C-alpha positions as a Markdown table, in Angstrom:
| # | Residue | x | y | z |
|---|---|---|---|---|
| 1 | Unk | 6.9 | 126.0 | 58.8 |
| 2 | Unk | 4.9 | 129.2 | 59.0 |
| 3 | Unk | 3.3 | 130.9 | 56.0 |
| 4 | Unk | 4.5 | 134.3 | 57.2 |
| 5 | Unk | 6.6 | 136.5 | 55.0 |
| 6 | Unk | 9.8 | 138.1 | 56.0 |
| 7 | Unk | 9.8 | 141.9 | 55.4 |
| 8 | Unk | 12.8 | 144.1 | 55.4 |
| 9 | Unk | 12.6 | 147.5 | 57.0 |
| 10 | Unk | 15.7 | 149.6 | 56.6 |
| 11 | Unk | 15.1 | 152.7 | 58.5 |
| 12 | Unk | 18.3 | 154.1 | 59.9 |
| 13 | Unk | 18.3 | 156.5 | 62.9 |
| 14 | Unk | 22.0 | 157.2 | 62.7 |
| 15 | Unk | 23.9 | 159.7 | 60.6 |
| 16 | Unk | 25.9 | 158.6 | 57.5 |
| 17 | Unk | 27.9 | 161.8 | 57.0 |
| 18 | Unk | 26.8 | 164.2 | 54.4 |
| 19 | Unk | 23.1 | 164.2 | 53.4 |
| 20 | Unk | 22.5 | 161.8 | 50.5 |
| 21 | Unk | 21.7 | 164.7 | 48.2 |
| 22 | Unk | 25.2 | 166.1 | 48.9 |
| 23 | Unk | 27.0 | 162.9 | 47.9 |
| 24 | Unk | 28.5 | 162.3 | 44.5 |
| 25 | Unk | 27.2 | 159.3 | 42.4 |
| 26 | Unk | 30.4 | 157.4 | 43.3 |
| 27 | Unk | 29.9 | 158.1 | 47.1 |
| 28 | Unk | 26.3 | 157.0 | 46.8 |
| 29 | Unk | 27.4 | 153.8 | 45.1 |
| 30 | Unk | 30.0 | 153.1 | 47.8 |
| 31 | Unk | 27.4 | 153.7 | 50.5 |
| 32 | Unk | 25.0 | 151.3 | 48.7 |
| 33 | Unk | 27.7 | 148.6 | 48.3 |
| 34 | Unk | 28.6 | 148.8 | 52.0 |
| 35 | Unk | 24.9 | 148.5 | 52.8 |
| 36 | Unk | 24.5 | 145.4 | 50.6 |
| 37 | Unk | 27.5 | 143.8 | 52.2 |
| 38 | Unk | 26.1 | 144.2 | 55.7 |
| 39 | Unk | 22.7 | 143.1 | 54.6 |
| 40 | Unk | 24.0 | 140.0 | 52.8 |
| 41 | Unk | 26.2 | 139.1 | 55.8 |
| 42 | Unk | 23.1 | 139.4 | 58.1 |
| 43 | Unk | 21.2 | 137.0 | 55.8 |
| 44 | Unk | 24.1 | 134.5 | 55.6 |
| 45 | Unk | 24.2 | 134.4 | 59.4 |
| 46 | Unk | 20.5 | 133.7 | 59.5 |
| 47 | Unk | 20.8 | 130.9 | 56.9 |
| 48 | Unk | 23.5 | 129.3 | 59.0 |
| 49 | Unk | 21.4 | 129.6 | 62.2 |
| 50 | Unk | 18.4 | 128.0 | 60.4 |
| 51 | Unk | 20.7 | 125.2 | 59.0 |
| 52 | Unk | 21.6 | 124.2 | 62.5 |
| 53 | Unk | 18.0 | 124.2 | 63.6 |
| 54 | Unk | 16.7 | 122.1 | 60.7 |
| 55 | Unk | 19.6 | 119.8 | 60.8 |
| 56 | Unk | 18.6 | 119.0 | 64.4 |
| 57 | Unk | 15.2 | 118.2 | 63.1 |
| 58 | Unk | 16.7 | 115.6 | 60.8 |
| 59 | Unk | 16.5 | 117.7 | 57.6 |
| 60 | Unk | 20.2 | 117.2 | 56.8 |
| 61 | Unk | 20.0 | 117.8 | 53.0 |
| 62 | Unk | 18.0 | 121.0 | 53.4 |
| 63 | Unk | 20.5 | 122.2 | 56.1 |
| 64 | Unk | 23.3 | 121.6 | 53.6 |
| 65 | Unk | 21.5 | 123.7 | 51.0 |
| 66 | Unk | 21.1 | 126.5 | 53.5 |
| 67 | Unk | 24.8 | 126.4 | 54.3 |
| 68 | Unk | 25.6 | 126.5 | 50.6 |
| 69 | Unk | 23.3 | 129.5 | 50.2 |
| 70 | Unk | 25.2 | 131.2 | 53.1 |
| 71 | Unk | 28.5 | 130.5 | 51.3 |
| 72 | Unk | 27.2 | 131.9 | 48.1 |
| 73 | Unk | 25.8 | 135.0 | 49.9 |
| 74 | Unk | 29.2 | 135.6 | 51.5 |
| 75 | Unk | 30.8 | 135.2 | 48.0 |
| 76 | Unk | 28.5 | 137.9 | 46.7 |
| 77 | Unk | 29.5 | 140.2 | 49.6 |
| 78 | Unk | 33.1 | 139.7 | 48.7 |
| 79 | Unk | 32.4 | 140.7 | 45.1 |
| 80 | Unk | 30.7 | 143.9 | 46.5 |
| 81 | Unk | 33.8 | 144.5 | 48.6 |
| 82 | Unk | 36.0 | 144.1 | 45.5 |
| 83 | Unk | 33.8 | 146.5 | 43.6 |
| 84 | Unk | 34.1 | 149.1 | 46.4 |
| 85 | Unk | 37.9 | 148.6 | 46.5 |
| 86 | Unk | 38.1 | 149.0 | 42.8 |
| 87 | Unk | 36.1 | 152.3 | 42.9 |
| 88 | Unk | 38.2 | 153.6 | 45.8 |
| 89 | Unk | 41.4 | 152.7 | 43.9 |
| 90 | Unk | 40.1 | 154.4 | 40.7 |
| 91 | Unk | 39.3 | 157.5 | 42.8 |
| 92 | Unk | 42.8 | 157.6 | 44.2 |
| 93 | Unk | 44.4 | 157.5 | 40.8 |
| 94 | Unk | 42.3 | 160.4 | 39.4 |
């Protein structure tokens, strides 16, 4: 395996509605949660892809660990989704 590091660059060239400075704290949090969900799901897909590659190399146990990491990552995303839903529900009852 390579000794290169994976770097994340999150520049977005598309609009997200109001400028961040115009968002409430709650809106900023919801935006952040949705970003984390997308980011985690991208990572989980990458873990699954690598699990298949290394399983084909005979690294079955390591592949299983990557699949478990993907499942845990998806579980974290579902928690973020639940947090966002709870925030939206609280806003609707205010």
